C-alpha positions in Angstrom: -45.6 -69.8 32.8 -46.1 -67.4 30.0 -46.5 -63.8 31.1 -48.7 -61.3 29.3 -48.9 -57.6 30.2 -52.5 -56.6 29.7 -53.5 -53.1 28.6 -56.3 -51.4 30.3 -58.8 -49.8 27.9 -58.3 -46.0 27.8 -59.0 -43.5 25.2 -56.0 -41.4 24.2 -55.7 -38.6 21.6 -53.5 -39.4 18.6 -50.0 -38.5 19.7 -49.2 -37.1 16.3 -51.8 -34.3 17.0 -50.2 -33.2 20.2 -48.2 -30.0 20.4 -44.6 -30.2 21.6 -45.8 -28.6 24.9 -48.6 -31.2 25.3 -46.1 -34.0 24.7 -43.8 -32.6 27.4 -46.7 -32.4 29.9 -47.7 -36.0 29.0 -44.1 -37.2 29.4 -44.0 -35.6 32.9 -47.2 -37.5 33.8 -45.7 -40.7 32.6 -42.6 -40.2 34.8 -44.8 -39.4 37.8 -46.8 -42.6 37.3 -44.0 -44.9 36.4 -44.2 -46.9 39.6 -47.4 -48.6 38.5 -47.0 -52.3 38.0 -48.8 -54.0 35.0 -51.2 -56.7 35.7 -49.8 -60.1 34.8 -51.8 -63.1 33.6 -50.9 -66.5 32.2 -51.3 -66.7 28.4 -53.4 -69.8 28.9 -56.0 -67.7 30.8 -56.8 -65.6 27.7 -58.6 -66.7 24.6 -56.3 -67.9 21.9 -57.1 -65.0 19.6 -56.0 -62.6 22.3 -52.6 -64.2 22.3 -52.0 -63.7 18.6 -49.8 -60.8 17.4 -51.0 -59.0 14.3 -49.6 -56.2 12.1 -51.5 -53.0 11.4 -51.7 -51.4 8.1 -50.5 -48.0 9.5 -46.8 -47.7 8.8 -46.2 -46.4 12.2 -47.4 -49.6 13.8 -44.9 -52.4 14.5 -44.4 -55.6 16.4 -41.0 -56.6 17.8 -40.0 -60.1 18.7 -37.0 -61.5 20.6 -37.0 -58.3 22.8 -35.0 -58.8 26.0 -36.7 -57.2 29.0 -35.7 -57.2 32.7 -38.0 -59.2 34.9 -36.5 -59.1 38.4 -33.4 -59.4 40.5 -31.5 -62.5 41.5 -30.3 -62.5 45.2 -27.7 -64.2 47.3 -29.1 -63.5 50.7 -30.1 -59.9 50.6 -27.5 -58.9 48.0 -28.6 -58.4 44.4 -26.1 -60.5 42.4 -27.7 -60.6 38.9 -30.6 -59.3 36.9 -33.2 -61.7 35.5 -34.4 -61.2 31.9 -36.6 -62.9 29.4 -37.6 -62.5 25.7 -40.9 -60.9 24.7 -42.9 -59.6 21.8 -43.8 -55.9 22.0 -46.6 -54.4 20.0 -46.7 -50.7 19.2 -49.6 -48.7 17.7 -50.2 -44.9 17.4 -47.0 -44.1 19.2 -47.8 -46.2 22.3 -46.9 -49.6 23.6 -50.2 -51.5 23.3 -49.3 -55.1 24.3 -46.4 -57.1 25.7 -46.5 -60.9 25.1 -44.5 -63.9 25.9 -42.0 -64.3 23.0 -43.0 -66.0 19.8 -39.8 -66.5 17.8 -41.8 -67.5 14.6 -44.0 -64.4 14.7 -44.1 -62.2 11.6 -42.4 -59.3 13.3 -39.3 -57.2 13.5 -36.5 -59.3 15.1 -34.9 -57.5 18.0 -32.3 -60.3 18.1 -32.2 -60.6 21.9 -31.0 -57.0 22.4 -32.0 -55.4 25.7 -34.8 -52.8 25.5 -34.4 -49.8 27.7 -36.3 -46.5 28.1 -35.2 -43.9 25.6 -32.3 -41.8 26.7 -32.7 -38.1 27.4 -30.1 -35.3 27.3 -31.3 -32.7 29.8 -28.6 -30.1 29.3 -27.3 -29.2 25.8 -26.9 -26.2 23.5 -28.3 -27.3 20.2 -28.5 -23.8 18.9 -24.8 -22.9 18.8 -22.4 -25.7 17.8 -19.5 -26.4 15.5 -20.7 -29.9 15.0 -21.4 -30.7 11.4 -18.6 -28.4 10.3 -14.8 -28.5 10.4 -13.0 -29.5 13.6 -12.2 -26.5 15.9 -10.5 -26.7 19.2 -11.2 -24.0 21.8 -9.1 -20.8 21.8 -7.2 -19.4 24.7 -9.7 -17.7 27.0 -9.2 -14.1 28.0 -11.2 -11.9 30.3 -13.2 -14.7 32.1 -16.9 -15.2 31.3 -17.3 -11.6 30.1 -14.4 -12.2 27.7 -16.3 -15.2 26.3 -19.4 -13.0 25.9 -17.3 -10.6 23.8 -16.1 -13.6 21.7 -19.6 -14.8 21.2 -20.7 -11.4 20.0 -18.0 -11.6 17.3 -18.8 -15.2 16.1 -22.5 -15.6 16.5 -23.5 -13.7 13.3 -21.5 -16.2 11.2 -22.7 -19.2 13.3 -26.4 -18.2 12.8 -26.0 -18.8 9.0 -25.7 -22.6 9.5 -27.2 -23.0 13.0 -30.3 -24.9 11.8 -28.3 -27.4 9.7 -25.8 -27.9 12.5 -28.5 -28.3 15.1 -30.0 -31.1 13.0 -26.6 -32.8 12.7 -26.1 -32.6 16.5 -29.5 -34.1 17.0 -28.5 -37.0 14.8 -25.4 -37.5 17.0 -27.6 -37.7 20.1 -29.9 -40.1 18.4 -26.9 -42.3 17.4 -26.2 -42.7 21.1 -29.8 -43.4 22.0 -31.2 -40.0 23.0 -34.7 -39.2 21.6 -35.3 -36.2 23.8 -33.3 -33.1 25.0 -33.6 -30.0 27.0 -31.8 -27.4 25.0 -30.8 -23.9 26.2 -31.0 -21.4 23.4 -29.3 -18.0 23.3 -31.5 -14.9 23.8 -29.3 -11.8 23.6 -28.9 -8.6 21.6 -26.4 -10.1 19.1 -28.6 -13.0 17.8 -31.8 -11.4 19.1 -34.5 -14.1 18.6 -32.9 -15.7 15.5 -31.1 -18.4 17.4 -34.4 -19.5 18.8 -36.2 -19.4 15.5 -33.4 -21.3 13.7 -33.5 -24.1 16.4 -37.2 -24.3 16.2 -36.9 -24.9 12.5 -34.5 -27.8 13.1 -36.8 -29.3 15.7 -39.8 -29.0 13.4 -37.7 -30.9 10.7 -37.0 -33.6 13.3 -40.3 -33.7 15.1 -41.2 -37.3 14.1 -37.9 -38.7 15.5 -36.9 -36.3 18.3 -38.5 -34.3 21.0 -37.2 -31.3 23.0 -38.0 -28.7 25.6 -36.4 -25.3 25.3 -34.8 -22.8 27.8 -34.7 -19.1 26.9 -31.1 -18.6 27.9 -29.6 -15.0 28.4 -26.0 -16.1 27.8 -24.8 -12.5 27.8 -26.6 -11.6 31.0 -30.1 -10.2 31.4 -29.0 -6.7 32.3 -25.3 -6.7 31.3 -26.3 -6.7 27.6 -29.9 -5.4 28.0 -31.6 -8.7 27.2 -34.7 -8.3 29.4 -37.1 -7.3 26.7 -35.8 -10.0 24.4 -36.4 -12.5 27.2 -40.0 -11.4 27.6 -40.5 -11.8 23.8 -38.9 -15.2 23.9 -41.2 -16.3 26.7 -44.1 -16.0 24.2 -42.4 -18.2 21.6 -43.1 -21.7 22.6 -40.3 -22.1 25.1 -40.7 -24.1 28.3 -38.1 -22.6 30.8 -36.8 -19.2 31.7 -33.0 -19.4 32.0 -30.2 -17.4 33.6 -26.5 -17.4 34.1 -24.2 -16.4 37.1 -26.3 -13.4 38.3 -23.6 -11.8 40.4 -20.7 -12.3 38.1 -22.4 -11.1 34.9 -25.3 -8.8 36.1 -23.7 -7.7 39.4 -26.8 -8.6 41.5 -28.2 -11.8 42.7 -31.5 -10.4 43.8 -32.3 -8.2 40.8 -31.6 -11.0 38.3 -33.3 -13.8 40.2 -36.4 -11.6 40.8 -36.6 -10.9 37.1 -36.3 -14.6 36.2 -38.9 -15.7 38.8 -41.4 -13.1 37.8 -41.1 -13.8 34.1 -41.5 -17.6 34.8 -44.6 -16.8 36.9 -46.1 -14.4 34.3 -45.5 -16.8 31.4 -46.3 -20.0 33.3 -42.8 -21.5 32.6 -40.3 -23.4 34.5 -36.8 -22.1 35.5 -33.3 -23.5 34.6 -30.4 -21.3 35.7 -26.7 -21.9 34.8 -24.7 -21.4 38.0 -20.9 -21.7 37.8 -20.0 -19.5 40.7 -18.4 -21.4 43.5 -17.9 -18.7 46.2 -20.2 -16.7 48.4 -22.2 -15.4 45.5 -22.9 -18.9 44.3 -24.2 -19.9 47.7 -26.2 -16.7 48.0 -27.8 -17.4 44.6 -28.8 -21.0 45.7 -30.3 -19.8 49.0 -32.1 -16.8 47.4 -33.6 -19.1 44.7 -34.8 -21.5 47.4 -36.5 -18.7 49.3 -38.2 -17.4 46.1 -39.5 -20.9 45.2 -40.8 -21.4 48.7 -42.6 -18.0 48.3 -44.1 -19.3 45.0 -44.9 -23.0 45.4 -46.1 -23.3 41.9 -42.4 -23.3 40.9 -41.7 -26.4 42.9 -40.6 -29.4 40.6 -40.3 -26.8 37.8 -37.1 -25.2 38.9 -33.6 -26.4 38.2 -30.0 -25.2 38.7 -27.6 -26.4 36.0 -24.0 -27.2 37.1 -24.3 -25.5 40.6 -20.7 -26.1 41.2 -20.8 -24.3 44.6 -22.4 -27.5 46.1 -19.1 -29.3 45.5 -17.1 -26.6 47.4 -19.1 -26.4 50.7 -18.0 -28.0 53.9 -19.9 -31.2 54.8 -22.4 -29.6 57.3 -23.3 -26.7 55.1 -23.5 -29.0 52.0 -26.0 -31.3 53.7 -28.0 -28.3 55.0 -28.3 -26.7 51.6 -29.0 -30.0 49.7 -31.7 -30.9 52.2 -33.4 -27.5 51.5 -33.1 -28.2 47.7 -34.9 -31.5 48.3 -37.6 -29.9 50.4 -38.2 -27.2 47.9 -38.0 -29.7 45.0 -35.4 -27.8 43.1 -33.6 -30.1 40.7 -29.9 -30.2 39.8 -28.7 -30.8 36.2 -25.1 -31.9 36.3 -22.7 -32.8 33.6 -20.9 -35.0 36.2 -17.6 -33.1 36.3 -14.5 -34.9 37.6 -10.9 -34.0 38.5 -10.8 -31.4 41.3 -14.6 -30.8 41.3 -16.6 -33.8 42.4 -20.3 -33.0 42.8 -22.2 -34.5 45.8 -24.5 -36.6 43.6 -25.1 -39.4 46.2 -26.1 -36.7 48.8 -28.5 -35.2 46.3 -30.1 -38.6 45.8 -30.2 -39.1 49.6 -32.3 -36.0 50.0 -34.6 -36.7 47.1 -33.2 -34.0 44.7 -34.2 -34.6 41.1 -30.8 -35.1 39.3 -30.5 -35.0 35.5 -27.5 -34.9 33.1 -26.5 -33.8 29.6 -23.6 -33.3 27.3 -23.7 -29.5 27.4 -21.6 -28.2 24.5 -20.3 -31.3 22.5 -18.1 -29.0 20.4 -18.2 -25.2 20.4 -16.1 -22.3 21.5 -16.6 -23.2 25.2 -15.4 -26.8 25.1 -15.1 -30.0 23.0 -15.5 -32.8 25.5 -19.1 -34.0 24.8 -19.5 -37.4 23.3 -23.2 -37.2 22.7 -23.9 -40.2 25.0 -25.7 -39.8 28.3 -25.1 -43.5 29.0 -21.5 -42.4 29.2 -22.5 -39.9 31.8 -24.2 -42.7 33.8 -21.0 -44.7 33.5 -18.9 -41.8 34.7 -21.2 -41.3 37.7 -21.0 -45.0 38.6 -17.2 -44.8 38.5 -16.9 -41.6 40.5 -19.1 -42.7 43.4 -18.2 -46.4 43.5 -21.5 -47.7 42.2 -19.9 -51.0 41.0 -22.4 -53.5 42.3 -25.2 -55.0 40.2 -27.8 -53.1 42.1 -26.1 -49.7 42.0 -25.1 -50.0 38.3 -28.7 -50.8 37.5 -29.9 -47.7 39.5 -27.3 -45.5 37.7 -29.2 -46.0 34.5 -31.8 -43.5 35.6 -29.3 -40.7 34.9 -29.5 -41.6 31.2 -33.2 -42.1 31.1 -34.2 -39.2 33.3 -35.5 -41.3 36.1 -37.3 -44.2 34.3 -36.0 -47.6 35.3 -37.2 -51.1 34.1 -37.2 -52.4 37.7 -38.0 -50.7 40.9 -35.6 -51.0 43.9 -37.3 -54.2 45.0 -36.9 -55.8 41.5 -40.5 -55.4 40.5 -41.0 -54.8 36.7 -42.3 -51.2 36.2 -41.3 -50.5 32.6 -42.4 -51.1 29.9 -46.2 -51.4 30.3 -49.2 -51.0 28.0 -50.0 -47.3 27.5 -46.4 -46.1 27.8 -44.9 -44.0 25.0 -43.2 -46.2 22.5 -39.9 -44.4 22.9 -37.1 -46.9 23.6 -33.6 -48.1 22.7 -32.2 -51.5 22.0 -28.7 -52.0 23.3 -26.2 -54.9 23.0 -26.3 -55.8 26.7 -27.7 -58.5 29.0 -29.1 -56.1 31.6 -29.0 -52.4 32.7 -26.0 -52.9 34.9 -23.9 -54.2 32.0 -25.2 -51.4 29.7 -24.0 -48.8 32.2 -20.7 -50.5 33.0 -19.8 -51.2 29.4 -21.5 -48.2 27.8 -23.1 -50.8 25.5 -23.6 -50.0 21.9 -27.1 -48.7 20.9 -28.5 -50.9 18.1 -31.8 -49.2 17.6 -33.8 -46.1 18.6 -37.6 -45.9 18.4 -39.2 -42.5 19.1 -43.0 -42.4 19.7 -43.5 -45.5 17.6 -41.2 -44.3 14.8 -38.2 -46.3 14.0 -35.2 -43.9 13.8 -32.7 -46.5 13.0 
């Protein structure tokens, strides 16, 4: 039986007229509603003219044929042993998926060559504003003086980095795109050395890439809010089209958990932003920061689902009972964790985070700068690393691991019901050389094409 996904008639504004903030809001709504299952009808039940695929004159519109989509799981008893797929035609107009048809190999359409279509990848923790990428190779220098020593180093090198930061941000975006990411959450330095220039330069790069890449920005006081007197600059940045108020190691840098968190929370409330705080501290101060932030979010429920802790290494250092207690509180308060999936001596409790419903995201962080040089640009690689670390080697668990790369959008739900793509979804997707999601994660399959909001990037 031929399957057709039928679009419900809705009136949507032209996506090209949406601001970056509006796009972010709409993306969040899409994620929230991703569990909806499209209506399915036999092609024979529709008039013949409705089964035809046509091109539009608008250059942004396209039709793809021979697109491989996941359609369900294959079971042996109760165990998922394989993923079912089939070939389809996918029609795109005005930045949206409009129709999904049973495949027509002879259609006058772009040939997807049987490659697997997956939701666009999203890098949810990166620093696009300060990178060596696009310039000569530079390994990290010997660190001296801890985090404050690195702040002193940044104060020396930032003026020179700012001269090329727009160009290098664009090159770094192109690296992410090569690996299938069409979206990122970027932290951007706000401190007395670069003032607001790092933010302005990155916004120029994002404007230049707006048709092929989306982003949300975190005003990031890398040098401390009070340690380098960045409070006023943070307030100014909050008025400049950023989406989150950031922070970093309140006790280590500013000398006070309460004073710094209070400032961040109040600024987020006043400016109607979210929160995303770097927390590297693993001792008592790290735990105190987590628990204090939980209390502040509970006092201000509007911040639930809008608050994140990046890294949060302290979770990997707690004993099991305390670990479960704190993670349960994070889940109840709906505070997310953004992890770069560290390995070696620090294994984060990602399975426990998922168990308690904590929103987990990932990103490449630095790629190459004066902090480290380990980023590949691929969040699919991060999903692969997570699967390896936690023994997610089965067909089912590998397929679930994909959500780390797509920021929680999966083609199939846990029961094997098709939930993506469907008519009305943003036309942001990748084509990968894989037979299914599980293989894509396990093999870190090559990305063959990236489409962002209906625009073919490559």
